[in-house]
PDB file of N, CA, C and O in Angstrom:
ATOM      1  N   UNK A   1      -4.440  12.392 -12.240  1.00  0.00           N
ATOM      2  CA  UNK A   1      -4.413  11.042 -12.775  1.00  0.00           C
ATOM      3  C   UNK A   1      -5.770  10.391 -12.602  1.00  0.00           C
ATOM      4  O   UNK A   1      -6.336  10.403 -11.509  1.00  0.00           O
ATOM      5  N   UNK A   2      -6.277   9.838 -13.647  1.00  0.00           N
ATOM      6  CA  UNK A   2      -7.581   9.201 -13.555  1.00  0.00           C
ATOM      7  C   UNK A   2      -7.518   7.885 -12.799  1.00  0.00           C
ATOM      8  O   UNK A   2      -8.521   7.448 -12.236  1.00  0.00           O
ATOM      9  N   UNK A   3      -6.356   7.250 -12.778  1.00  0.00           N
ATOM     10  CA  UNK A   3      -6.225   5.962 -12.086  1.00  0.00           C
ATOM     11  C   UNK A   3      -6.531   6.110 -10.596  1.00  0.00           C
ATOM     12  O   UNK A   3      -7.063   5.188  -9.977  1.00  0.00           O
ATOM     13  N   UNK A   4      -6.199   7.262 -10.020  1.00  0.00           N
ATOM     14  CA  UNK A   4      -6.414   7.460  -8.589  1.00  0.00           C
ATOM     15  C   UNK A   4      -7.895   7.539  -8.245  1.00  0.00           C
ATOM     16  O   UNK A   4      -8.308   7.107  -7.169  1.00  0.00           O
ATOM     17  N   UNK A   5      -8.688   8.083  -9.147  1.00  0.00           N
ATOM     18  CA  UNK A   5     -10.109   8.209  -8.859  1.00  0.00           C
ATOM     19  C   UNK A   5     -10.860   6.919  -9.139  1.00  0.00           C
ATOM     20  O   UNK A   5     -12.000   6.759  -8.704  1.00  0.00           O
ATOM     21  N   UNK A   6     -10.238   6.007  -9.854  1.00  0.00           N
ATOM     22  CA  UNK A   6     -10.897   4.763 -10.230  1.00  0.00           C
ATOM     23  C   UNK A   6     -10.724   3.649  -9.200  1.00  0.00           C
ATOM     24  O   UNK A   6     -11.375   2.611  -9.320  1.00  0.00           O
ATOM     25  N   UNK A   7      -9.884   3.827  -8.211  1.00  0.00           N
ATOM     26  CA  UNK A   7      -9.590   2.766  -7.249  1.00  0.00           C
ATOM     27  C   UNK A   7     -10.105   3.179  -5.876  1.00  0.00           C
ATOM     28  O   UNK A   7      -9.746   4.238  -5.361  1.00  0.00           O
ATOM     29  N   UNK A   8     -10.949   2.336  -5.289  1.00  0.00           N
ATOM     30  CA  UNK A   8     -11.469   2.666  -3.961  1.00  0.00           C
ATOM     31  C   UNK A   8     -10.679   1.928  -2.876  1.00  0.00           C
ATOM     32  O   UNK A   8      -9.791   1.128  -3.170  1.00  0.00           O
ATOM     33  N   UNK A   9     -11.015   2.208  -1.644  1.00  0.00           N
ATOM     34  CA  UNK A   9     -10.286   1.679  -0.496  1.00  0.00           C
ATOM     35  C   UNK A   9     -10.293   0.148  -0.475  1.00  0.00           C
ATOM     36  O   UNK A   9      -9.278  -0.477  -0.165  1.00  0.00           O
ATOM     37  N   UNK A  10     -11.420  -0.440  -0.799  1.00  0.00           N
ATOM     38  CA  UNK A  10     -11.509  -1.904  -0.808  1.00  0.00           C
ATOM     39  C   UNK A  10     -10.562  -2.500  -1.838  1.00  0.00           C
ATOM     40  O   UNK A  10      -9.891  -3.498  -1.572  1.00  0.00           O
ATOM     41  N   UNK A  11     -10.510  -1.885  -3.014  1.00  0.00           N
ATOM     42  CA  UNK A  11      -9.614  -2.377  -4.059  1.00  0.00           C
ATOM     43  C   UNK A  11      -8.152  -2.222  -3.661  1.00  0.00           C
ATOM     44  O   UNK A  11      -7.330  -3.088  -3.958  1.00  0.00           O
ATOM     45  N   UNK A  12      -7.827  -1.121  -2.991  1.00  0.00           N
ATOM     46  CA  UNK A  12      -6.456  -0.918  -2.515  1.00  0.00           C
ATOM     47  C   UNK A  12      -6.077  -2.049  -1.564  1.00  0.00           C
ATOM     48  O   UNK A  12      -5.000  -2.632  -1.681  1.00  0.00           O
ATOM     49  N   UNK A  13      -6.953  -2.350  -0.637  1.00  0.00           N
ATOM     50  CA  UNK A  13      -6.680  -3.413   0.347  1.00  0.00           C
ATOM     51  C   UNK A  13      -6.485  -4.765  -0.341  1.00  0.00           C
ATOM     52  O   UNK A  13      -5.579  -5.515   0.024  1.00  0.00           O
ATOM     53  N   UNK A  14      -7.309  -5.081  -1.313  1.00  0.00           N
ATOM     54  CA  UNK A  14      -7.182  -6.347  -2.044  1.00  0.00           C
ATOM     55  C   UNK A  14      -5.837  -6.416  -2.761  1.00  0.00           C
ATOM     56  O   UNK A  14      -5.175  -7.453  -2.749  1.00  0.00           O
ATOM     57  N   UNK A  15      -5.441  -5.324  -3.378  1.00  0.00           N
ATOM     58  CA  UNK A  15      -4.151  -5.289  -4.079  1.00  0.00           C
ATOM     59  C   UNK A  15      -3.007  -5.447  -3.085  1.00  0.00           C
ATOM     60  O   UNK A  15      -2.055  -6.181  -3.349  1.00  0.00           O
ATOM     61  N   UNK A  16      -3.093  -4.762  -1.938  1.00  0.00           N
ATOM     62  CA  UNK A  16      -2.048  -4.877  -0.920  1.00  0.00           C
ATOM     63  C   UNK A  16      -1.916  -6.313  -0.424  1.00  0.00           C
ATOM     64  O   UNK A  16      -0.809  -6.775  -0.147  1.00  0.00           O
ATOM     65  N   UNK A  17      -3.028  -7.013  -0.312  1.00  0.00           N
ATOM     66  CA  UNK A  17      -2.993  -8.399   0.159  1.00  0.00           C
ATOM     67  C   UNK A  17      -2.233  -9.317  -0.794  1.00  0.00           C
ATOM     68  O   UNK A  17      -1.744 -10.371  -0.386  1.00  0.00           O
ATOM     69  N   UNK A  18      -2.133  -8.920  -2.057  1.00  0.00           N
ATOM     70  CA  UNK A  18      -1.401  -9.715  -3.045  1.00  0.00           C
ATOM     71  C   UNK A  18       0.107  -9.466  -3.012  1.00  0.00           C
ATOM     72  O   UNK A  18       0.871 -10.209  -3.629  1.00  0.00           O
ATOM     73  N   UNK A  19       0.537  -8.429  -2.301  1.00  0.00           N
ATOM     74  CA  UNK A  19       1.965  -8.113  -2.232  1.00  0.00           C
ATOM     75  C   UNK A  19       2.658  -8.971  -1.179  1.00  0.00           C
ATOM     76  O   UNK A  19       2.018  -9.536  -0.293  1.00  0.00           O
ATOM     77  N   UNK A  20       3.973  -9.055  -1.296  1.00  0.00           N
ATOM     78  CA  UNK A  20       4.756  -9.781  -0.297  1.00  0.00           C
ATOM     79  C   UNK A  20       4.961  -8.890   0.924  1.00  0.00           C
ATOM     80  O   UNK A  20       4.784  -7.674   0.856  1.00  0.00           O
ATOM     81  N   UNK A  21       5.338  -9.514   2.043  1.00  0.00           N
ATOM     82  CA  UNK A  21       5.645  -8.734   3.251  1.00  0.00           C
ATOM     83  C   UNK A  21       6.771  -7.749   2.969  1.00  0.00           C
ATOM     84  O   UNK A  21       6.736  -6.615   3.447  1.00  0.00           O
ATOM     85  N   UNK A  22       7.763  -8.168   2.202  1.00  0.00           N
ATOM     86  CA  UNK A  22       8.889  -7.290   1.871  1.00  0.00           C
ATOM     87  C   UNK A  22       8.415  -6.061   1.098  1.00  0.00           C
ATOM     88  O   UNK A  22       8.867  -4.950   1.374  1.00  0.00           O
ATOM     89  N   UNK A  23       7.523  -6.242   0.147  1.00  0.00           N
ATOM     90  CA  UNK A  23       6.993  -5.109  -0.610  1.00  0.00           C
ATOM     91  C   UNK A  23       6.211  -4.167   0.298  1.00  0.00           C
ATOM     92  O   UNK A  23       6.314  -2.947   0.166  1.00  0.00           O
ATOM     93  N   UNK A  24       5.437  -4.723   1.209  1.00  0.00           N
ATOM     94  CA  UNK A  24       4.669  -3.896   2.143  1.00  0.00           C
ATOM     95  C   UNK A  24       5.599  -3.097   3.052  1.00  0.00           C
ATOM     96  O   UNK A  24       5.373  -1.909   3.285  1.00  0.00           O
ATOM     97  N   UNK A  25       6.640  -3.745   3.565  1.00  0.00           N
ATOM     98  CA  UNK A  25       7.622  -3.060   4.411  1.00  0.00           C
ATOM     99  C   UNK A  25       8.303  -1.951   3.624  1.00  0.00           C
ATOM    100  O   UNK A  25       8.532  -0.866   4.157  1.00  0.00           O
ATOM    101  N   UNK A  26       8.627  -2.210   2.364  1.00  0.00           N
ATOM    102  CA  UNK A  26       9.266  -1.193   1.526  1.00  0.00           C
ATOM    103  C   UNK A  26       8.372   0.024   1.346  1.00  0.00           C
ATOM    104  O   UNK A  26       8.856   1.155   1.379  1.00  0.00           O
ATOM    105  N   UNK A  27       7.071  -0.193   1.155  1.00  0.00           N
ATOM    106  CA  UNK A  27       6.143   0.935   1.027  1.00  0.00           C
ATOM    107  C   UNK A  27       6.143   1.755   2.310  1.00  0.00           C
ATOM    108  O   UNK A  27       6.206   2.983   2.259  1.00  0.00           O
ATOM    109  N   UNK A  28       6.073   1.094   3.455  1.00  0.00           N
ATOM    110  CA  UNK A  28       6.095   1.807   4.735  1.00  0.00           C
ATOM    111  C   UNK A  28       7.391   2.583   4.916  1.00  0.00           C
ATOM    112  O   UNK A  28       7.365   3.764   5.262  1.00  0.00           O
ATOM    113  N   UNK A  29       8.527   1.928   4.685  1.00  0.00           N
ATOM    114  CA  UNK A  29       9.825   2.571   4.887  1.00  0.00           C
ATOM    115  C   UNK A  29      10.032   3.731   3.922  1.00  0.00           C
ATOM    116  O   UNK A  29      10.582   4.762   4.307  1.00  0.00           O
ATOM    117  N   UNK A  30       9.604   3.580   2.688  1.00  0.00           N
ATOM    118  CA  UNK A  30       9.747   4.638   1.687  1.00  0.00           C
ATOM    119  C   UNK A  30       8.974   5.888   2.099  1.00  0.00           C
ATOM    120  O   UNK A  30       9.312   6.998   1.689  1.00  0.00           O
ATOM    121  N   UNK A  31       7.945   5.704   2.902  1.00  0.00           N
ATOM    122  CA  UNK A  31       7.120   6.824   3.339  1.00  0.00           C
ATOM    123  C   UNK A  31       7.382   7.228   4.784  1.00  0.00           C
ATOM    124  O   UNK A  31       6.565   7.911   5.402  1.00  0.00           O
ATOM    125  N   UNK A  32       8.524   6.805   5.320  1.00  0.00           N
ATOM    126  CA  UNK A  32       8.963   7.280   6.622  1.00  0.00           C
ATOM    127  C   UNK A  32       8.502   6.481   7.819  1.00  0.00           C
ATOM    128  O   UNK A  32       8.640   6.941   8.953  1.00  0.00           O
ATOM    129  N   UNK A  33       7.961   5.305   7.603  1.00  0.00           N
ATOM    130  CA  UNK A  33       7.490   4.477   8.707  1.00  0.00           C
ATOM    131  C   UNK A  33       8.279   3.180   8.757  1.00  0.00           C
ATOM    132  O   UNK A  33       8.698   2.652   7.727  1.00  0.00           O
ATOM    133  N   UNK A  34       8.474   2.678   9.957  1.00  0.00           N
ATOM    134  CA  UNK A  34       9.108   1.371  10.096  1.00  0.00           C
ATOM    135  C   UNK A  34       8.168   0.482  10.889  1.00  0.00           C
ATOM    136  O   UNK A  34       7.608   0.891  11.906  1.00  0.00           O
ATOM    137  N   UNK A  35       8.009  -0.712  10.419  1.00  0.00           N
ATOM    138  CA  UNK A  35       7.144  -1.645  11.121  1.00  0.00           C
ATOM    139  C   UNK A  35       7.478  -3.044  10.674  1.00  0.00           C
ATOM    140  O   UNK A  35       7.571  -3.326   9.479  1.00  0.00           O
ATOM    141  N   UNK A  36       7.652  -3.895  11.617  1.00  0.00           N
ATOM    142  CA  UNK A  36       7.848  -5.312  11.336  1.00  0.00           C
ATOM    143  C   UNK A  36       6.679  -6.032  11.976  1.00  0.00           C
ATOM    144  O   UNK A  36       6.374  -5.814  13.148  1.00  0.00           O
ATOM    145  N   UNK A  37       6.050  -6.854  11.239  1.00  0.00           N
ATOM    146  CA  UNK A  37       4.913  -7.582  11.779  1.00  0.00           C
ATOM    147  C   UNK A  37       4.331  -8.490  10.734  1.00  0.00           C
ATOM    148  O   UNK A  37       4.864  -8.637   9.634  1.00  0.00           O
ATOM    149  N   UNK A  38       3.239  -9.089  11.095  1.00  0.00           N
ATOM    150  CA  UNK A  38       2.555  -9.965  10.162  1.00  0.00           C
ATOM    151  C   UNK A  38       1.956  -9.137   9.031  1.00  0.00           C
ATOM    152  O   UNK A  38       1.765  -7.927   9.153  1.00  0.00           O
ATOM    153  N   UNK A  39       1.673  -9.811   7.950  1.00  0.00           N
ATOM    154  CA  UNK A  39       1.182  -9.147   6.747  1.00  0.00           C
ATOM    155  C   UNK A  39      -0.051  -8.280   7.017  1.00  0.00           C
ATOM    156  O   UNK A  39      -0.135  -7.157   6.522  1.00  0.00           O
ATOM    157  N   UNK A  40      -1.006  -8.793   7.799  1.00  0.00           N
ATOM    158  CA  UNK A  40      -2.222  -8.016   8.063  1.00  0.00           C
ATOM    159  C   UNK A  40      -1.924  -6.744   8.858  1.00  0.00           C
ATOM    160  O   UNK A  40      -2.607  -5.734   8.686  1.00  0.00           O
ATOM    161  N   UNK A  41      -0.917  -6.783   9.720  1.00  0.00           N
ATOM    162  CA  UNK A  41      -0.509  -5.592  10.477  1.00  0.00           C
ATOM    163  C   UNK A  41       0.110  -4.570   9.532  1.00  0.00           C
ATOM    164  O   UNK A  41      -0.182  -3.378   9.626  1.00  0.00           O
ATOM    165  N   UNK A  42       0.955  -5.026   8.632  1.00  0.00           N
ATOM    166  CA  UNK A  42       1.590  -4.129   7.669  1.00  0.00           C
ATOM    167  C   UNK A  42       0.542  -3.452   6.788  1.00  0.00           C
ATOM    168  O   UNK A  42       0.622  -2.251   6.530  1.00  0.00           O
ATOM    169  N   UNK A  43      -0.431  -4.222   6.333  1.00  0.00           N
ATOM    170  CA  UNK A  43      -1.494  -3.659   5.495  1.00  0.00           C
ATOM    171  C   UNK A  43      -2.281  -2.611   6.275  1.00  0.00           C
ATOM    172  O   UNK A  43      -2.579  -1.539   5.748  1.00  0.00           O
ATOM    173  N   UNK A  44      -2.616  -2.914   7.517  1.00  0.00           N
ATOM    174  CA  UNK A  44      -3.354  -1.954   8.350  1.00  0.00           C
ATOM    175  C   UNK A  44      -2.547  -0.672   8.539  1.00  0.00           C
ATOM    176  O   UNK A  44      -3.098   0.428   8.476  1.00  0.00           O
ATOM    177  N   UNK A  45      -1.248  -0.813   8.771  1.00  0.00           N
ATOM    178  CA  UNK A  45      -0.387   0.362   8.938  1.00  0.00           C
ATOM    179  C   UNK A  45      -0.375   1.214   7.671  1.00  0.00           C
ATOM    180  O   UNK A  45      -0.467   2.439   7.744  1.00  0.00           O
ATOM    181  N   UNK A  46      -0.264   0.575   6.526  1.00  0.00           N
ATOM    182  CA  UNK A  46      -0.268   1.312   5.260  1.00  0.00           C
ATOM    183  C   UNK A  46      -1.602   2.027   5.071  1.00  0.00           C
ATOM    184  O   UNK A  46      -1.637   3.200   4.698  1.00  0.00           O
ATOM    185  N   UNK A  47      -2.685   1.325   5.326  1.00  0.00           N
ATOM    186  CA  UNK A  47      -4.021   1.892   5.105  1.00  0.00           C
ATOM    187  C   UNK A  47      -4.325   3.057   6.047  1.00  0.00           C
ATOM    188  O   UNK A  47      -5.085   3.956   5.687  1.00  0.00           O
ATOM    189  N   UNK A  48      -3.746   3.054   7.239  1.00  0.00           N
ATOM    190  CA  UNK A  48      -4.066   4.109   8.204  1.00  0.00           C
ATOM    191  C   UNK A  48      -3.054   5.247   8.234  1.00  0.00           C
ATOM    192  O   UNK A  48      -3.410   6.370   8.591  1.00  0.00           O
ATOM    193  N   UNK A  49      -1.811   4.985   7.870  1.00  0.00           N
ATOM    194  CA  UNK A  49      -0.771   6.003   8.018  1.00  0.00           C
ATOM    195  C   UNK A  49      -0.418   6.741   6.734  1.00  0.00           C
ATOM    196  O   UNK A  49       0.111   7.852   6.785  1.00  0.00           O
ATOM    197  N   UNK A  50      -0.702   6.141   5.591  1.00  0.00           N
ATOM    198  CA  UNK A  50      -0.269   6.727   4.326  1.00  0.00           C
ATOM    199  C   UNK A  50      -1.494   7.117   3.507  1.00  0.00           C
ATOM    200  O   UNK A  50      -2.461   6.362   3.412  1.00  0.00           O
ATOM    201  N   UNK A  51      -1.437   8.310   2.919  1.00  0.00           N
ATOM    202  CA  UNK A  51      -2.519   8.789   2.065  1.00  0.00           C
ATOM    203  C   UNK A  51      -2.827   7.773   0.972  1.00  0.00           C
ATOM    204  O   UNK A  51      -1.917   7.172   0.401  1.00  0.00           O
ATOM    205  N   UNK A  52      -4.097   7.586   0.689  1.00  0.00           N
ATOM    206  CA  UNK A  52      -4.483   6.612  -0.328  1.00  0.00           C
ATOM    207  C   UNK A  52      -3.924   6.972  -1.699  1.00  0.00           C
ATOM    208  O   UNK A  52      -3.591   6.083  -2.483  1.00  0.00           O
ATOM    209  N   UNK A  53      -3.817   8.271  -1.999  1.00  0.00           N
ATOM    210  CA  UNK A  53      -3.222   8.674  -3.276  1.00  0.00           C
ATOM    211  C   UNK A  53      -1.771   8.223  -3.368  1.00  0.00           C
ATOM    212  O   UNK A  53      -1.319   7.792  -4.428  1.00  0.00           O
ATOM    213  N   UNK A  54      -1.042   8.320  -2.266  1.00  0.00           N
ATOM    214  CA  UNK A  54       0.356   7.879  -2.245  1.00  0.00           C
ATOM    215  C   UNK A  54       0.429   6.366  -2.356  1.00  0.00           C
ATOM    216  O   UNK A  54       1.295   5.840  -3.056  1.00  0.00           O
ATOM    217  N   UNK A  55      -0.465   5.659  -1.676  1.00  0.00           N
ATOM    218  CA  UNK A  55      -0.484   4.196  -1.766  1.00  0.00           C
ATOM    219  C   UNK A  55      -0.744   3.775  -3.207  1.00  0.00           C
ATOM    220  O   UNK A  55      -0.088   2.866  -3.716  1.00  0.00           O
ATOM    221  N   UNK A  56      -1.692   4.426  -3.864  1.00  0.00           N
ATOM    222  CA  UNK A  56      -1.988   4.105  -5.262  1.00  0.00           C
ATOM    223  C   UNK A  56      -0.767   4.358  -6.134  1.00  0.00           C
ATOM    224  O   UNK A  56      -0.463   3.560  -7.020  1.00  0.00           O
ATOM    225  N   UNK A  57      -0.069   5.453  -5.892  1.00  0.00           N
ATOM    226  CA  UNK A  57       1.151   5.757  -6.645  1.00  0.00           C
ATOM    227  C   UNK A  57       2.204   4.671  -6.420  1.00  0.00           C
ATOM    228  O   UNK A  57       2.854   4.232  -7.368  1.00  0.00           O
ATOM    229  N   UNK A  58       2.371   4.244  -5.182  1.00  0.00           N
ATOM    230  CA  UNK A  58       3.335   3.182  -4.858  1.00  0.00           C
ATOM    231  C   UNK A  58       2.966   1.881  -5.578  1.00  0.00           C
ATOM    232  O   UNK A  58       3.834   1.205  -6.129  1.00  0.00           O
ATOM    233  N   UNK A  59       1.686   1.538  -5.570  1.00  0.00           N
ATOM    234  CA  UNK A  59       1.229   0.321  -6.236  1.00  0.00           C
ATOM    235  C   UNK A  59       1.444   0.407  -7.740  1.00  0.00           C
ATOM    236  O   UNK A  59       1.797  -0.580  -8.386  1.00  0.00           O
ATOM    237  N   UNK A  60       1.230   1.588  -8.284  1.00  0.00           N
ATOM    238  CA  UNK A  60       1.455   1.795  -9.713  1.00  0.00           C
ATOM    239  C   UNK A  60       2.929   1.604 -10.051  1.00  0.00           C
ATOM    240  O   UNK A  60       3.264   0.975 -11.055  1.00  0.00           O
ATOM    241  N   UNK A  61       3.813   2.150  -9.208  1.00  0.00           N
ATOM    242  CA  UNK A  61       5.259   1.998  -9.421  1.00  0.00           C
ATOM    243  C   UNK A  61       5.687   0.536  -9.344  1.00  0.00           C
ATOM    244  O   UNK A  61       6.622   0.124 -10.031  1.00  0.00           O
ATOM    245  N   UNK A  62       5.006  -0.248  -8.511  1.00  0.00           N
ATOM    246  CA  UNK A  62       5.308  -1.678  -8.393  1.00  0.00           C
ATOM    247  C   UNK A  62       4.709  -2.490  -9.541  1.00  0.00           C
ATOM    248  O   UNK A  62       5.011  -3.672  -9.701  1.00  0.00           O
ATOM    249  N   UNK A  63       3.867  -1.847 -10.326  1.00  0.00           N
ATOM    250  CA  UNK A  63       3.192  -2.555 -11.407  1.00  0.00           C
ATOM    251  C   UNK A  63       2.035  -3.407 -10.930  1.00  0.00           C
ATOM    252  O   UNK A  63       1.581  -4.304 -11.639  1.00  0.00           O
ATOM    253  N   UNK A  64       1.557  -3.126  -9.726  1.00  0.00           N
ATOM    254  CA  UNK A  64       0.468  -3.912  -9.144  1.00  0.00           C
ATOM    255  C   UNK A  64      -0.902  -3.468  -9.648  1.00  0.00           C
ATOM    256  O   UNK A  64      -1.893  -4.184  -9.504  1.00  0.00           O
ATOM    257  N   UNK A  65      -0.940  -2.275 -10.240  1.00  0.00           N
ATOM    258  CA  UNK A  65      -2.208  -1.798 -10.821  1.00  0.00           C
ATOM    259  C   UNK A  65      -1.980  -1.319 -12.230  1.00  0.00           C
ATOM    260  O   UNK A  65      -2.920  -0.879 -12.892  1.00  0.00           O
TER     261      UNK A  65
END
């Protein structure tokens, strides 16, 4: 997919910041992680625990990209 090569880490983080806490929790849970916390903690967990290709796929499914 060309969309995956067009989005860098900074852009992923900016897009994640636009999501709700519920959407962020859903991304974590869908990928086998559970975490409750403030939005910045959830974003950090997503950025460190989940492959960026998977995060991009999740964002695409949400229509965020």
